[in-house]
N, C-alpha and C positions, 0 to 999 in steps of 0.2 A: 758686446758684439764687436768683432774685428772686421776690417776691410782688407781684402786681398785682391790681387789681380788675377782673374781667371782667363785662360787662353783656350779657345776651342778651335779644333780643326776637323773638317770632314774628311775622312779617309774611306772611300768607297761608300758603303751603307752605314758606316759607324762614325760616331763622333768621339774624338779624343780630346781630353782636357787635362790641363795642369795649372798649378799655381806658380806664378813667376817667383814669388818671394819664399816659397817653401819647398825646397828640394825633396823629391820623393812623393809629393802630393800629385798624383796623376790618376786618371781613370779613363773609362770609355763607356759608351752607351749607344743603344740603337737609335735613340732620338737625342736631340740636343737637351731636352728637359731631363731625360734620364741621366745623361752625362753630368748635367749641373747638380742633380741631387746626389749622384755617386761621389762627385768631387767634394761636396759639402761634408759628406760622411767621411771621406778620406782625410780631410783636413782635421776634423774633430778627433778621429782616431790617432792621427800623428801627434797632435798637440797633447792629448790625454796621455799617450805613451811617453812622450818626452817629459811631461811633468812628473809622471810616476818614476821614471829613471832618475831624474834630478833629485827627487825626494829620497830615493833609496841611496844614492851616492853621497848625499849630505847628512844622512841619518847619524846622529850622535855627534855632529860637528856644530860648532858655534857659527851660525850664519845669520844673515839678514835677508829676508825675503820681502820684496816690496814691488808694488806696481810701478811700471815705467811707461810713461807716455812719450811718444816721439812723433813730432809733426814732420811729415815728409811731403 
């Protein structure tokens, strides 16, 4: 499980949300809870898509894939 910084802003009757550390991860919802759930799904989809793209781009190449932990 990863930790990200979610930012939510109310715009009229909608809640808008995005992840500070992950450009492109943004969403909206009619309630704050709906926006939270939508944002979790957006993050998962972006990470899954990026992993798949990276695997395709490195297919057939000699690479090292390892977990990297960063304390911030």
